MISE-792232 format. One record per residue (C-alpha): residue number from 0; x, y, z; residue in three letters. Coordinates in Angstrom, 1 decimal. Layout:
REM residues N
pt seq=NUM&px=X&py=Y&pz=Z&type=ALA
...
//
This chain:
REM residues 364
pt seq=0&px=-1.2&py=-24.6&pz=20.3&type=UNK
pt seq=1&px=2.1&py=-23.9&pz=22.0&type=UNK
pt seq=2&px=2.8&py=-25.5&pz=25.3&type=UNK
pt seq=3&px=5.1&py=-24.4&pz=28.1&type=UNK
pt seq=4&px=7.8&py=-27.1&pz=27.7&type=UNK
pt seq=5&px=11.4&py=-25.9&pz=28.4&type=UNK
pt seq=6&px=14.8&py=-26.9&pz=27.2&type=UNK
pt seq=7&px=17.8&py=-27.9&pz=29.3&type=UNK
pt seq=8&px=19.0&py=-24.3&pz=29.2&type=UNK
pt seq=9&px=15.8&py=-23.1&pz=31.0&type=UNK
pt seq=10&px=17.1&py=-23.5&pz=34.6&type=UNK
pt seq=11&px=17.9&py=-21.1&pz=37.4&type=UNK
pt seq=12&px=21.2&py=-20.7&pz=39.1&type=UNK
pt seq=13&px=21.7&py=-18.4&pz=42.1&type=UNK
pt seq=14&px=25.3&py=-18.1&pz=43.5&type=UNK
pt seq=15&px=26.5&py=-16.4&pz=46.6&type=UNK
pt seq=16&px=23.4&py=-14.2&pz=47.1&type=UNK
pt seq=17&px=23.8&py=-11.7&pz=49.9&type=UNK
pt seq=18&px=21.1&py=-9.2&pz=50.8&type=UNK
pt seq=19&px=20.7&py=-6.8&pz=53.8&type=UNK
pt seq=20&px=18.2&py=-4.2&pz=54.6&type=UNK
pt seq=21&px=19.7&py=-1.5&pz=56.8&type=UNK
pt seq=22&px=21.8&py=-3.3&pz=59.4&type=UNK
pt seq=23&px=19.8&py=-6.6&pz=59.1&type=UNK
pt seq=24&px=21.2&py=-9.4&pz=57.0&type=UNK
pt seq=25&px=18.5&py=-11.4&pz=55.3&type=UNK
pt seq=26&px=20.4&py=-13.6&pz=52.9&type=UNK
pt seq=27&px=23.9&py=-14.7&pz=53.6&type=UNK
pt seq=28&px=25.6&py=-16.5&pz=50.7&type=UNK
pt seq=29&px=22.6&py=-18.4&pz=49.2&type=UNK
pt seq=30&px=23.4&py=-20.9&pz=46.5&type=UNK
pt seq=31&px=20.5&py=-22.5&pz=44.7&type=UNK
pt seq=32&px=20.3&py=-24.6&pz=41.5&type=UNK
pt seq=33&px=17.0&py=-25.5&pz=39.8&type=UNK
pt seq=34&px=16.9&py=-28.2&pz=37.1&type=UNK
pt seq=35&px=14.9&py=-27.4&pz=34.0&type=UNK
pt seq=36&px=11.3&py=-28.6&pz=34.1&type=UNK
pt seq=37&px=11.4&py=-29.3&pz=37.8&type=UNK
pt seq=38&px=9.5&py=-28.0&pz=40.8&type=UNK
pt seq=39&px=11.8&py=-26.7&pz=43.6&type=UNK
pt seq=40&px=10.4&py=-25.6&pz=46.9&type=UNK
pt seq=41&px=12.2&py=-23.1&pz=49.2&type=UNK
pt seq=42&px=11.0&py=-24.0&pz=52.6&type=UNK
pt seq=43&px=11.6&py=-22.1&pz=55.8&type=UNK
pt seq=44&px=10.1&py=-20.3&pz=58.8&type=UNK
pt seq=45&px=8.7&py=-16.8&pz=58.6&type=UNK
pt seq=46&px=11.4&py=-14.2&pz=58.3&type=UNK
pt seq=47&px=14.1&py=-16.6&pz=56.9&type=UNK
pt seq=48&px=14.5&py=-14.7&pz=53.6&type=UNK
pt seq=49&px=12.3&py=-16.8&pz=51.3&type=UNK
pt seq=50&px=10.4&py=-13.9&pz=49.8&type=UNK
pt seq=51&px=13.5&py=-11.8&pz=49.5&type=UNK
pt seq=52&px=15.1&py=-14.6&pz=47.5&type=UNK
pt seq=53&px=12.1&py=-14.9&pz=45.2&type=UNK
pt seq=54&px=12.0&py=-11.1&pz=44.6&type=UNK
pt seq=55&px=15.7&py=-11.2&pz=43.7&type=UNK
pt seq=56&px=15.1&py=-13.9&pz=41.2&type=UNK
pt seq=57&px=12.1&py=-12.0&pz=39.7&type=UNK
pt seq=58&px=14.1&py=-8.7&pz=39.5&type=UNK
pt seq=59&px=12.1&py=-6.7&pz=42.1&type=UNK
pt seq=60&px=15.2&py=-6.6&pz=44.3&type=UNK
pt seq=61&px=18.9&py=-6.5&pz=43.5&type=UNK
pt seq=62&px=21.3&py=-8.7&pz=45.4&type=UNK
pt seq=63&px=24.1&py=-6.9&pz=47.4&type=UNK
pt seq=64&px=26.4&py=-9.5&pz=45.9&type=UNK
pt seq=65&px=26.2&py=-12.7&pz=44.0&type=UNK
pt seq=66&px=24.8&py=-13.7&pz=40.6&type=UNK
pt seq=67&px=21.5&py=-15.0&pz=39.1&type=UNK
pt seq=68&px=21.4&py=-16.8&pz=35.8&type=UNK
pt seq=69&px=18.1&py=-17.8&pz=34.1&type=UNK
pt seq=70&px=18.3&py=-20.1&pz=31.0&type=UNK
pt seq=71&px=22.0&py=-19.5&pz=30.8&type=UNK
pt seq=72&px=21.6&py=-15.7&pz=30.8&type=UNK
pt seq=73&px=23.1&py=-13.6&pz=33.7&type=UNK
pt seq=74&px=20.3&py=-11.4&pz=34.9&type=UNK
pt seq=75&px=21.8&py=-10.0&pz=38.1&type=UNK
pt seq=76&px=25.4&py=-9.6&pz=39.2&type=UNK
pt seq=77&px=28.7&py=-9.5&pz=37.2&type=UNK
pt seq=78&px=27.6&py=-6.1&pz=35.9&type=UNK
pt seq=79&px=24.2&py=-7.3&pz=34.7&type=UNK
pt seq=80&px=20.9&py=-5.9&pz=35.8&type=UNK
pt seq=81&px=18.1&py=-7.2&pz=33.5&type=UNK
pt seq=82&px=14.8&py=-5.5&pz=34.4&type=UNK
pt seq=83&px=11.8&py=-7.5&pz=35.5&type=UNK
pt seq=84&px=9.9&py=-7.3&pz=32.2&type=UNK
pt seq=85&px=12.8&py=-8.7&pz=30.2&type=UNK
pt seq=86&px=13.5&py=-11.7&pz=32.4&type=UNK
pt seq=87&px=10.5&py=-13.8&pz=31.2&type=UNK
pt seq=88&px=9.8&py=-14.8&pz=34.8&type=UNK
pt seq=89&px=6.2&py=-15.5&pz=35.8&type=UNK
pt seq=90&px=4.9&py=-14.7&pz=39.3&type=UNK
pt seq=91&px=1.9&py=-16.3&pz=41.0&type=UNK
pt seq=92&px=1.3&py=-14.4&pz=44.3&type=UNK
pt seq=93&px=-0.7&py=-15.6&pz=47.3&type=UNK
pt seq=94&px=-4.2&py=-14.5&pz=46.3&type=UNK
pt seq=95&px=-3.9&py=-14.6&pz=42.5&type=UNK
pt seq=96&px=-4.1&py=-10.8&pz=42.1&type=UNK
pt seq=97&px=-6.6&py=-10.9&pz=39.3&type=UNK
pt seq=98&px=-7.9&py=-7.7&pz=37.9&type=UNK
pt seq=99&px=-11.5&py=-7.5&pz=39.2&type=UNK
pt seq=100&px=-12.7&py=-5.3&pz=36.4&type=UNK
pt seq=101&px=-11.6&py=-7.8&pz=33.7&type=UNK
pt seq=102&px=-13.3&py=-11.1&pz=32.8&type=UNK
pt seq=103&px=-11.5&py=-14.4&pz=33.4&type=UNK
pt seq=104&px=-10.5&py=-14.5&pz=29.7&type=UNK
pt seq=105&px=-9.3&py=-10.9&pz=29.7&type=UNK
pt seq=106&px=-7.1&py=-11.7&pz=32.8&type=UNK
pt seq=107&px=-5.5&py=-14.6&pz=30.9&type=UNK
pt seq=108&px=-5.1&py=-12.5&pz=27.8&type=UNK
pt seq=109&px=-3.2&py=-9.9&pz=29.8&type=UNK
pt seq=110&px=-0.3&py=-12.4&pz=30.1&type=UNK
pt seq=111&px=0.0&py=-12.8&pz=26.3&type=UNK
pt seq=112&px=2.9&py=-11.1&pz=24.5&type=UNK
pt seq=113&px=2.3&py=-8.7&pz=21.6&type=UNK
pt seq=114&px=3.0&py=-11.5&pz=19.1&type=UNK
pt seq=115&px=0.2&py=-13.6&pz=20.5&type=UNK
pt seq=116&px=-2.5&py=-10.9&pz=20.5&type=UNK
pt seq=117&px=-3.7&py=-12.0&pz=17.0&type=UNK
pt seq=118&px=-4.6&py=-15.4&pz=18.3&type=UNK
pt seq=119&px=-5.7&py=-14.2&pz=21.7&type=UNK
pt seq=120&px=-9.1&py=-16.0&pz=21.8&type=UNK
pt seq=121&px=-7.5&py=-19.3&pz=20.8&type=UNK
pt seq=122&px=-4.7&py=-18.9&pz=23.3&type=UNK
pt seq=123&px=-7.1&py=-18.0&pz=26.1&type=UNK
pt seq=124&px=-9.3&py=-21.0&pz=25.3&type=UNK
pt seq=125&px=-6.2&py=-23.2&pz=25.3&type=UNK
pt seq=126&px=-4.8&py=-22.1&pz=28.7&type=UNK
pt seq=127&px=-8.3&py=-22.2&pz=30.3&type=UNK
pt seq=128&px=-8.6&py=-25.8&pz=29.1&type=UNK
pt seq=129&px=-5.1&py=-26.6&pz=30.5&type=UNK
pt seq=130&px=-6.2&py=-25.5&pz=34.0&type=UNK
pt seq=131&px=-9.6&py=-27.1&pz=33.8&type=UNK
pt seq=132&px=-11.7&py=-23.9&pz=33.4&type=UNK
pt seq=133&px=-13.0&py=-24.2&pz=29.9&type=UNK
pt seq=134&px=-16.2&py=-22.3&pz=29.4&type=UNK
pt seq=135&px=-15.5&py=-19.7&pz=32.1&type=UNK
pt seq=136&px=-13.8&py=-17.0&pz=29.9&type=UNK
pt seq=137&px=-16.7&py=-14.5&pz=30.4&type=UNK
pt seq=138&px=-17.0&py=-14.9&pz=34.1&type=UNK
pt seq=139&px=-15.8&py=-12.2&pz=36.5&type=UNK
pt seq=140&px=-13.3&py=-13.1&pz=39.3&type=UNK
pt seq=141&px=-15.8&py=-12.5&pz=42.0&type=UNK
pt seq=142&px=-18.2&py=-15.0&pz=40.4&type=UNK
pt seq=143&px=-15.8&py=-18.0&pz=40.7&type=UNK
pt seq=144&px=-14.3&py=-19.7&pz=43.8&type=UNK
pt seq=145&px=-10.9&py=-19.0&pz=45.4&type=UNK
pt seq=146&px=-9.5&py=-22.2&pz=43.9&type=UNK
pt seq=147&px=-10.7&py=-21.3&pz=40.5&type=UNK
pt seq=148&px=-9.2&py=-17.8&pz=40.9&type=UNK
pt seq=149&px=-5.8&py=-19.5&pz=41.6&type=UNK
pt seq=150&px=-6.2&py=-21.5&pz=38.4&type=UNK
pt seq=151&px=-6.9&py=-18.3&pz=36.4&type=UNK
pt seq=152&px=-3.8&py=-16.8&pz=37.9&type=UNK
pt seq=153&px=-1.8&py=-19.9&pz=36.8&type=UNK
pt seq=154&px=-3.3&py=-19.7&pz=33.3&type=UNK
pt seq=155&px=-2.3&py=-16.1&pz=33.0&type=UNK
pt seq=156&px=1.2&py=-16.8&pz=34.1&type=UNK
pt seq=157&px=1.6&py=-19.8&pz=31.8&type=UNK
pt seq=158&px=0.2&py=-17.9&pz=28.8&type=UNK
pt seq=159&px=3.3&py=-15.7&pz=28.9&type=UNK
pt seq=160&px=5.4&py=-18.8&pz=28.5&type=UNK
pt seq=161&px=7.9&py=-17.9&pz=31.3&type=UNK
pt seq=162&px=11.3&py=-19.4&pz=31.5&type=UNK
pt seq=163&px=10.6&py=-19.9&pz=35.2&type=UNK
pt seq=164&px=7.4&py=-19.5&pz=37.3&type=UNK
pt seq=165&px=7.7&py=-18.2&pz=40.9&type=UNK
pt seq=166&px=4.9&py=-19.1&pz=43.3&type=UNK
pt seq=167&px=4.9&py=-17.1&pz=46.5&type=UNK
pt seq=168&px=2.8&py=-19.0&pz=49.2&type=UNK
pt seq=169&px=0.1&py=-19.3&pz=46.5&type=UNK
pt seq=170&px=-2.2&py=-21.5&pz=48.6&type=UNK
pt seq=171&px=-2.0&py=-19.6&pz=51.9&type=UNK
pt seq=172&px=-5.3&py=-17.8&pz=51.4&type=UNK
pt seq=173&px=-7.3&py=-21.0&pz=50.7&type=UNK
pt seq=174&px=-9.1&py=-23.0&pz=53.4&type=UNK
pt seq=175&px=-7.5&py=-26.2&pz=54.5&type=UNK
pt seq=176&px=-9.6&py=-28.7&pz=52.4&type=UNK
pt seq=177&px=-9.4&py=-26.6&pz=49.3&type=UNK
pt seq=178&px=-5.7&py=-25.9&pz=49.7&type=UNK
pt seq=179&px=-4.7&py=-29.5&pz=49.4&type=UNK
pt seq=180&px=-6.9&py=-30.1&pz=46.3&type=UNK
pt seq=181&px=-5.8&py=-27.0&pz=44.5&type=UNK
pt seq=182&px=-2.1&py=-27.4&pz=45.1&type=UNK
pt seq=183&px=-2.1&py=-31.0&pz=43.9&type=UNK
pt seq=184&px=-4.0&py=-29.9&pz=40.7&type=UNK
pt seq=185&px=-1.6&py=-27.1&pz=40.1&type=UNK
pt seq=186&px=1.5&py=-29.3&pz=40.6&type=UNK
pt seq=187&px=0.0&py=-31.7&pz=38.0&type=UNK
pt seq=188&px=-0.5&py=-28.9&pz=35.6&type=UNK
pt seq=189&px=3.1&py=-27.6&pz=36.1&type=UNK
pt seq=190&px=4.5&py=-31.1&pz=35.4&type=UNK
pt seq=191&px=2.3&py=-31.7&pz=32.4&type=UNK
pt seq=192&px=3.4&py=-28.4&pz=30.8&type=UNK
pt seq=193&px=7.1&py=-28.9&pz=31.7&type=UNK
pt seq=194&px=7.3&py=-25.7&pz=33.6&type=UNK
pt seq=195&px=10.3&py=-24.9&pz=35.7&type=UNK
pt seq=196&px=8.8&py=-23.6&pz=38.9&type=UNK
pt seq=197&px=10.0&py=-22.3&pz=42.3&type=UNK
pt seq=198&px=7.5&py=-22.6&pz=45.2&type=UNK
pt seq=199&px=8.1&py=-20.5&pz=48.3&type=UNK
pt seq=200&px=6.3&py=-21.9&pz=51.4&type=UNK
pt seq=201&px=6.5&py=-22.4&pz=55.1&type=UNK
pt seq=202&px=4.3&py=-25.5&pz=55.0&type=UNK
pt seq=203&px=6.4&py=-28.7&pz=55.3&type=UNK
pt seq=204&px=3.7&py=-31.0&pz=53.9&type=UNK
pt seq=205&px=3.2&py=-28.7&pz=50.9&type=UNK
pt seq=206&px=6.9&py=-28.7&pz=50.1&type=UNK
pt seq=207&px=7.4&py=-32.4&pz=50.6&type=UNK
pt seq=208&px=4.3&py=-33.5&pz=48.6&type=UNK
pt seq=209&px=4.6&py=-31.2&pz=45.6&type=UNK
pt seq=210&px=8.3&py=-30.5&pz=44.9&type=UNK
pt seq=211&px=11.0&py=-32.6&pz=43.2&type=UNK
pt seq=212&px=13.6&py=-31.0&pz=45.4&type=UNK
pt seq=213&px=13.4&py=-28.9&pz=48.6&type=UNK
pt seq=214&px=15.8&py=-26.2&pz=49.7&type=UNK
pt seq=215&px=15.5&py=-25.6&pz=53.5&type=UNK
pt seq=216&px=16.3&py=-21.9&pz=54.1&type=UNK
pt seq=217&px=17.0&py=-21.0&pz=57.8&type=UNK
pt seq=218&px=18.5&py=-17.7&pz=59.0&type=UNK
pt seq=219&px=19.3&py=-16.6&pz=55.4&type=UNK
pt seq=220&px=21.3&py=-19.8&pz=54.5&type=UNK
pt seq=221&px=20.4&py=-22.9&pz=52.6&type=UNK
pt seq=222&px=20.7&py=-25.4&pz=55.4&type=UNK
pt seq=223&px=20.0&py=-28.4&pz=53.2&type=UNK
pt seq=224&px=18.9&py=-29.1&pz=49.6&type=UNK
pt seq=225&px=17.8&py=-32.4&pz=48.3&type=UNK
pt seq=226&px=14.8&py=-34.6&pz=47.4&type=UNK
pt seq=227&px=11.9&py=-34.6&pz=49.8&type=UNK
pt seq=228&px=12.7&py=-38.1&pz=50.9&type=UNK
pt seq=229&px=16.4&py=-37.1&pz=51.6&type=UNK
pt seq=230&px=15.4&py=-34.2&pz=53.8&type=UNK
pt seq=231&px=12.8&py=-36.2&pz=55.8&type=UNK
pt seq=232&px=14.8&py=-39.4&pz=56.2&type=UNK
pt seq=233&px=18.3&py=-37.9&pz=56.6&type=UNK
pt seq=234&px=18.2&py=-34.3&pz=57.8&type=UNK
pt seq=235&px=21.7&py=-33.0&pz=58.3&type=UNK
pt seq=236&px=21.1&py=-31.4&pz=61.7&type=UNK
pt seq=237&px=18.7&py=-31.7&pz=64.7&type=UNK
pt seq=238&px=17.3&py=-28.3&pz=63.7&type=UNK
pt seq=239&px=16.6&py=-29.6&pz=60.2&type=UNK
pt seq=240&px=15.0&py=-32.7&pz=61.6&type=UNK
pt seq=241&px=12.7&py=-30.6&pz=63.8&type=UNK
pt seq=242&px=11.6&py=-28.4&pz=60.9&type=UNK
pt seq=243&px=11.0&py=-31.2&pz=58.4&type=UNK
pt seq=244&px=8.2&py=-33.1&pz=60.0&type=UNK
pt seq=245&px=7.5&py=-34.2&pz=63.5&type=UNK
pt seq=246&px=10.0&py=-35.6&pz=66.0&type=UNK
pt seq=247&px=9.9&py=-37.5&pz=69.2&type=UNK
pt seq=248&px=13.2&py=-36.7&pz=71.0&type=UNK
pt seq=249&px=14.9&py=-38.6&pz=73.7&type=UNK
pt seq=250&px=18.4&py=-38.2&pz=75.3&type=UNK
pt seq=251&px=20.9&py=-41.0&pz=75.2&type=UNK
pt seq=252&px=24.6&py=-41.8&pz=74.9&type=UNK
pt seq=253&px=26.1&py=-42.7&pz=71.6&type=UNK
pt seq=254&px=28.7&py=-45.5&pz=71.4&type=UNK
pt seq=255&px=30.0&py=-47.0&pz=68.1&type=UNK
pt seq=256&px=26.8&py=-46.4&pz=66.1&type=UNK
pt seq=257&px=24.3&py=-47.2&pz=68.8&type=UNK
pt seq=258&px=22.6&py=-44.8&pz=71.2&type=UNK
pt seq=259&px=21.6&py=-46.2&pz=74.6&type=UNK
pt seq=260&px=18.3&py=-44.6&pz=75.6&type=UNK
pt seq=261&px=15.3&py=-45.1&pz=77.9&type=UNK
pt seq=262&px=13.8&py=-47.0&pz=74.9&type=UNK
pt seq=263&px=16.8&py=-49.4&pz=74.8&type=UNK
pt seq=264&px=19.8&py=-49.5&pz=72.5&type=UNK
pt seq=265&px=18.9&py=-47.9&pz=69.1&type=UNK
pt seq=266&px=21.0&py=-48.2&pz=65.9&type=UNK
pt seq=267&px=21.7&py=-44.9&pz=64.2&type=UNK
pt seq=268&px=20.9&py=-44.1&pz=60.6&type=UNK
pt seq=269&px=24.2&py=-42.2&pz=60.1&type=UNK
pt seq=270&px=27.4&py=-41.6&pz=62.0&type=UNK
pt seq=271&px=27.2&py=-39.8&pz=65.2&type=UNK
pt seq=272&px=30.1&py=-38.9&pz=67.6&type=UNK
pt seq=273&px=30.4&py=-41.0&pz=70.7&type=UNK
pt seq=274&px=29.0&py=-39.2&pz=73.8&type=UNK
pt seq=275&px=25.8&py=-37.4&pz=74.8&type=UNK
pt seq=276&px=23.3&py=-37.5&pz=72.0&type=UNK
pt seq=277&px=19.7&py=-36.7&pz=71.1&type=UNK
pt seq=278&px=17.6&py=-39.3&pz=69.2&type=UNK
pt seq=279&px=15.0&py=-37.8&pz=66.9&type=UNK
pt seq=280&px=12.4&py=-40.4&pz=66.2&type=UNK
pt seq=281&px=9.7&py=-40.0&pz=63.5&type=UNK
pt seq=282&px=6.2&py=-40.7&pz=64.9&type=UNK
pt seq=283&px=5.6&py=-43.5&pz=62.5&type=UNK
pt seq=284&px=8.7&py=-45.4&pz=64.0&type=UNK
pt seq=285&px=6.9&py=-45.8&pz=67.3&type=UNK
pt seq=286&px=4.3&py=-48.5&pz=68.0&type=UNK
pt seq=287&px=2.6&py=-48.6&pz=71.4&type=UNK
pt seq=288&px=-0.1&py=-50.6&pz=73.0&type=UNK
pt seq=289&px=-0.7&py=-53.7&pz=75.1&type=UNK
pt seq=290&px=0.7&py=-57.1&pz=74.4&type=UNK
pt seq=291&px=3.8&py=-55.7&pz=72.6&type=UNK
pt seq=292&px=7.4&py=-56.5&pz=73.4&type=UNK
pt seq=293&px=9.3&py=-53.3&pz=74.3&type=UNK
pt seq=294&px=9.8&py=-50.7&pz=76.9&type=UNK
pt seq=295&px=7.0&py=-50.4&pz=79.6&type=UNK
pt seq=296&px=5.2&py=-47.2&pz=80.3&type=UNK
pt seq=297&px=1.9&py=-45.8&pz=81.5&type=UNK
pt seq=298&px=-0.6&py=-43.5&pz=79.8&type=UNK
pt seq=299&px=-0.8&py=-40.1&pz=81.6&type=UNK
pt seq=300&px=-3.1&py=-38.1&pz=79.3&type=UNK
pt seq=301&px=-4.7&py=-38.2&pz=75.8&type=UNK
pt seq=302&px=-5.6&py=-35.5&pz=73.3&type=UNK
pt seq=303&px=-7.9&py=-36.1&pz=70.4&type=UNK
pt seq=304&px=-7.2&py=-34.0&pz=67.2&type=UNK
pt seq=305&px=-9.5&py=-35.6&pz=64.7&type=UNK
pt seq=306&px=-7.0&py=-37.1&pz=62.3&type=UNK
pt seq=307&px=-4.9&py=-38.5&pz=65.1&type=UNK
pt seq=308&px=-4.7&py=-38.8&pz=68.9&type=UNK
pt seq=309&px=-1.7&py=-37.7&pz=70.9&type=UNK
pt seq=310&px=-1.1&py=-40.0&pz=73.9&type=UNK
pt seq=311&px=1.2&py=-38.9&pz=76.7&type=UNK
pt seq=312&px=3.2&py=-41.8&pz=78.2&type=UNK
pt seq=313&px=5.6&py=-41.9&pz=81.1&type=UNK
pt seq=314&px=8.3&py=-44.5&pz=81.1&type=UNK
pt seq=315&px=9.3&py=-46.3&pz=84.3&type=UNK
pt seq=316&px=12.4&py=-44.1&pz=84.6&type=UNK
pt seq=317&px=10.3&py=-41.0&pz=84.4&type=UNK
pt seq=318&px=10.9&py=-40.1&pz=80.7&type=UNK
pt seq=319&px=7.8&py=-38.4&pz=79.3&type=UNK
pt seq=320&px=6.8&py=-39.0&pz=75.6&type=UNK
pt seq=321&px=4.1&py=-37.7&pz=73.4&type=UNK
pt seq=322&px=3.1&py=-40.4&pz=70.9&type=UNK
pt seq=323&px=0.7&py=-40.2&pz=68.0&type=UNK
pt seq=324&px=-1.9&py=-42.7&pz=66.9&type=UNK
pt seq=325&px=-3.9&py=-42.4&pz=63.7&type=UNK
pt seq=326&px=-7.0&py=-43.9&pz=65.4&type=UNK
pt seq=327&px=-8.5&py=-43.6&pz=68.9&type=UNK
pt seq=328&px=-6.5&py=-45.9&pz=71.1&type=UNK
pt seq=329&px=-9.1&py=-47.1&pz=73.5&type=UNK
pt seq=330&px=-6.5&py=-46.6&pz=76.3&type=UNK
pt seq=331&px=-7.5&py=-44.9&pz=79.5&type=UNK
pt seq=332&px=-5.3&py=-42.7&pz=81.7&type=UNK
pt seq=333&px=-3.2&py=-44.9&pz=83.8&type=UNK
pt seq=334&px=-3.3&py=-47.8&pz=81.3&type=UNK
pt seq=335&px=0.0&py=-49.8&pz=81.0&type=UNK
pt seq=336&px=1.5&py=-49.8&pz=77.6&type=UNK
pt seq=337&px=4.7&py=-51.0&pz=75.9&type=UNK
pt seq=338&px=6.6&py=-49.1&pz=73.2&type=UNK
pt seq=339&px=8.5&py=-50.5&pz=70.3&type=UNK
pt seq=340&px=10.9&py=-48.6&pz=67.9&type=UNK
pt seq=341&px=11.0&py=-49.7&pz=64.3&type=UNK
pt seq=342&px=14.2&py=-49.3&pz=62.2&type=UNK
pt seq=343&px=17.3&py=-47.3&pz=62.7&type=UNK
pt seq=344&px=17.1&py=-43.8&pz=64.1&type=UNK
pt seq=345&px=18.3&py=-40.2&pz=63.5&type=UNK
pt seq=346&px=20.8&py=-39.2&pz=66.2&type=UNK
pt seq=347&px=22.8&py=-36.0&pz=66.7&type=UNK
pt seq=348&px=25.3&py=-34.8&pz=69.3&type=UNK
pt seq=349&px=23.6&py=-33.1&pz=72.2&type=UNK
pt seq=350&px=23.4&py=-29.3&pz=71.8&type=UNK
pt seq=351&px=25.9&py=-27.3&pz=73.7&type=UNK
pt seq=352&px=25.1&py=-26.1&pz=77.1&type=UNK
pt seq=353&px=22.6&py=-23.3&pz=77.2&type=UNK
pt seq=354&px=20.5&py=-24.8&pz=74.3&type=UNK
pt seq=355&px=17.4&py=-26.4&pz=75.6&type=UNK
pt seq=356&px=16.4&py=-29.8&pz=74.0&type=UNK
pt seq=357&px=12.6&py=-30.4&pz=74.4&type=UNK
pt seq=358&px=12.9&py=-34.1&pz=75.0&type=UNK
pt seq=359&px=10.0&py=-36.4&pz=74.3&type=UNK
pt seq=360&px=7.9&py=-34.0&pz=72.3&type=UNK
pt seq=361&px=6.3&py=-34.5&pz=68.9&type=UNK
pt seq=362&px=6.0&py=-31.3&pz=66.9&type=UNK
pt seq=363&px=5.9&py=-30.0&pz=63.4&type=UNK
//
């Protein structure tokens, strides 16, 4: 039975993509390269242009300028305008968009090309087996769970053997527990079938855990593109660091690769200009408790969130921090603590005047 493996030519290249609606610019010179057989995540806040970029790749929108190439073929720009149905691009939307009047098997068969209709039953059985839904061909969409419906949508998309599969926030409609399980299962299926896939999401953990590379899209521009580890460990700007994971930020003064802060002198992970700076610490870099060597402080409040506890600490110089602990700390309000910083730190020049830096806060 044919799989969905791709050749080196089956990659996506978007160059200089601009798009505006009325007087509002949505994409401003986007460049994006996707390696064949890889999963790429486009990550960004709501309204940053993620869905517009996906629609341009699919062919539902035309770029105002720039080019799109799929598997070496120019499908948009340079005089080309290949229609949606000829691009061999699969789309998996948020809620699967299954046809309610068709059975699971009929939904999957809908993705088959004319040449595959003679072997439709075998093809449907194959793809349902691939996504772990063997034996459910006769079920109706309303008779299966939301996670199973997403698997059917994936089977339907893969049955068409697309050159690239576009996933538009495909797990957003699932509850939190199911979302994690389904997205990991689908990522495994995509890798096992060698599918080139683009995932559009605003969920940082989703992008970092599933994708081979992550393109951070902010204000219509790719702010940074690299492996998940690169983006998390070496974000290029303070804004990138804030969006990719949580930060605990403190002010300091940079001097020859060291930032002098309320937590003591901290070595920087990369170069930073001498002068006023902001240190962006990852929560896992901070240890706090009693009996540690480090900077003294005092607990001012605690907030329990189930998976972790946020402890508010005031240093002796008045600096306020919000620190995370994966377990209940046993510390009471007013308890003395000491804080240690592990490893080198991310540091950036202080924002220009008029830009507020929320120091000491951990967010995501």
